[in-house]
N, C-alpha and C positions, 0 to 999 in steps of 0.2 A: 740372439740372431738365429736364423734358420738356414741350414745348408740343404740344398736340393740337388738331385741328379736324376736325369732321365736315363735309366739303365738301358732302355730300348725304346724305339719309337715306331715300331711296325705293328700292323694289324693283321689278324687272321693267321698268317704263317710267318715263321722266321725266315729271313733272307741271309745270304752270305755276309752282307755288309749292314744288316739292319735287324736287330733283335726285336722281340715282342715288347709292347708297351708296358713299362713299369716305372715307378718313381720311388727313389730312396730319399728319406727325409731324416735329417739329423739335428737334434737339439741338445745342447750340453752333453754331447758324447753318446746319447741314447738314440737308437735307430727305429724307424718305422718304415715298412714296405707297403706300397700300394700296388696290388696285382702281382701275380707270380706265374707268368707263362713259361713255356719250355725255354731253358737256357738262362733263366734269370740268375741262377747261382754263378754261372760263368761270367756274366757281366759284373757281378759284385767282386769277383776275384780280380778282374781287370781294373776295376775302380780302386780297390784297395782300402775301402772303409771297413771291411771285415764283417763278421757275422755275430760275434759273441754278444754284442749289446743290442741285438734286434729284439725288442720287447713286444712289438705288435705287427701284425700283417692284416691289411685291409683288402678285401676282395670286392670288386664292383659287381661282378656277375659270374655265371658258371660256364661260360664258353671256355674251351680248352686254352685259348691264347691268353687267358687271364688267370687261370688257376692250375693248369696242367703241370707247372713246374714246382708245385708245392712239395711233393715228396722229396725231391732232390734238394730243395732249399732247406727243408727241415733236417735232412741228413747232413748238410753242410754245417748247420748250427751245431748238430750233435758232435761234430769233430772238434769243437771248441770246448773250453772248460765250463761252459754254461750249464747251470742246474736250475736257474729260476724259470718259472713258467713262461710260455709264449702264448700271447692272446691272438686269436684270429677272429676278425669281424667281417660280416657280410650279410646279404639278404637272407630272408627266411628260406630254409632248405640247406643252409650252409653245413649244419651238423651232419646230414647224410652225405654231402659231397666230401667233406673232410674225412669222414669215416671210410668212404670208398677209396679215396686216394691213399689213406694210411694203411691199407692192406699191404702195400709194398714197403712201408716203413713203420711197422707196428711198435717197435721198441725204441724209445728215445730216452735220454738221460734227464729229460725235463718234462713237465706236464704241459699239455696243449689244452688251452681253455678256449672253447668256441662260443661266440656271442652272435646270435641272430638279431638283426636290426630291422625295424620297421621305419619307413620314411618319416622324417621329422624328429627322430631321436638324436640326443646329444650325449657324447661320452668324452672321456679324457684319455690321452695317451702321450707319453714323453713330454708332458708339460703343455700340450696343445689341447684346446677345446675343439672338438670335431662335431660338425653337424652333417647328417646324411639326408638325402632327398631323392625322390623317385625320378627316374629317367624313362625314356620311351624307346625301348630296344626289342619289343616283342616278347620279353621275358623279364622277370624281376631284375632290376639293375639300379645301382645306387651311384649318385655323385657325392662328393665329399668336400666340405669347406673346412679349412683349418685356420684357427686363430691362436696366436701367441699374445696373450694379454700383457700389458705393461702397467705396473702400479703407478699411481700418481706420484709426482715428484715430491721429495721431502722438502718441507718448508722450514728453514732455520728460524724465520721470523715467528712462526707459530710455536716452535719449540722454545724459543726464548721467552715468549709471552707466557708460557706455562712453567717457566723457571726450570726447564730441563737442562741439567749440566751437559756440556759438550761431550763428556766422557760417555754419556748414554745415547748419543745421537745414532751411533752405528747400530746399536741394538734395535732402535726404532726403525731404522732403515731396513733392517733385516726382518721386520715384521713382528718383533717381540714387544710386549708391553713392558713398561718400566714403572717404578714407584717413586714419586717425588713428594716429599713432605707428607707421606701417608696416603697420597692419592695416586690412582692408577692412570697412566697416560698411554693411550693406544696409538698405533700407527696412523689410524684414520684422523686422529685429532691434530696430527702434525703434517698432514698431506696437503699439497697444493692442488693445482688444476689437473684434471685427468689428462693422460697422455695416450696418443694413438699407438696401438700395438702393430703387429704384423699379421698378414692374412694371405692365403692363397686358396685356389680351388682346383680340384682335379676331377675331370668328368669326360668320359669317352663312351663310345658305342650308344649313340642316341640320336633321334631326331631332335630338332630344336624344341625346347620346352621353356616356358616362362620362368620356371624355378631356377634355371641355370643363371639367368641374369639376376634374379632375386638374391640367390645365395652368393653370387659373385660380386655383389654390390661393393664398390670401392675397395676391392682387394688389391694387393700389390702385384699379383700375378695370377693369371688363369691358364690352366692347361686344358685345352679342348681338342677334340678330334679334327684331323684333316683327312678323313678317310677317302674323300673324293675331291679332286681339284676343280675341274672345269664344270660349268653349268650344265653341259650335256649329260652329265652323270646323275642328274636329278632322279630319273626313273629307278636306277639302282639304289640310290640313297633312300628313297621312299620304300622300296621293296625290302631292303635289308635293314631298315631302321638305323641309318647312319646320317652323317651331315656333310655338306660341302664346305669348302674353305670360307666362302662368303657367309654362309649361315652361322658358322662359329664366330666369325668376325663381327657379325651383327649383334650376337649375344654379348660379346666383350664390350662393344660400343655401348649397348644399353645398360650394362652393369657399371660402367664408369671405372673399370679396372685400369691399372697403370700400364699393363702389358699383357699380351696374349702369346702363349707358346703353343703352336700347333703340333700335334703328335698323332700317333695311331694312323700312319699312312698306309693306304692300300698297296698290295703287291703290284698293282698296275701302275703305280707312280714310281718311276725310276729316279727322278730328281724332284723332291718336294719343293725346292726353290722355284721351279718352273712356274708354278701356279700362285706363288706368294703375292704377286701384284694384285691378283683378284681379291685377296683378303685385305691387303693394305689400302685398296680403294675405299673399303668400308671402315676399317679401323687401322690407321697408319702404324700404330705401335704393335704390329704383329710380326712374329718371326717364326721360322721353322726350327723346332727342337731337333737335336741330333743325339745319337747314342752317346752316352757318357758325358753329355753336356752338364755343367754344374753352375749353380747360382748360389749366392749368399744374400739373404734378405737381412738387412740391418735396421735397427731402430733409428728413427731420425735423431739428430743431435739434440733436439729440444722436444 
């Protein structure tokens, strides 16, 4: 399963009741953070999931509301017993940005490893396969799709046909090979039909681009921006390379996702729910995320 929390849902500037957009992701006790604006460390403390198991930080782009909280966040990790490296991922130029931000937190008890990504690359973190793709924000900006793959079901019938004793079934289920009558039996040989895994997409600060629907195809959940609510904000959306509620809903509809969580709300939006019907007209399974809202994505029973 995958645990998710929108640490903040605001765009541009933090508000008294709305932190800057960031997503915390937890798989088997390990943590990953997407974007780290001012105050992110405070939201984590309110949530209570801690800092010590944060293995990876993903940055979408280099505006301050998405990376300005990085020094404080790293210092919060440094207050834990952690000594393992922390990996930071983001667009080309990330190394210079992290180096600049670390002027005010130069000494840490763990190594910081920076990875610069080009659109289309795939990497792994906390058991997730992650694909990045280019957005349209007037500067290098990445969206991310996350997949938790699920191995095919174990087939007792196939194991019996290969004369595998039941005492060895657990080893095969754990992915280990076993030897039966001098022959090696692999997990693949006793696997049944493929099973659907879990997937979600996180993507803010962009005009609508086809890659969002493409990478969001049949995900369990999409996080897209709700920077502007009403249609009369289209000139600002185009000028600032952002999206309207309706536009994000259309991308979710085209992707065939199960649900859309709107986030990254403009400071001009006092109540994000006010404009929600505009999105739901296009994609009914749309809702407005809130700060510290949590979800758990679970594998289907079969």
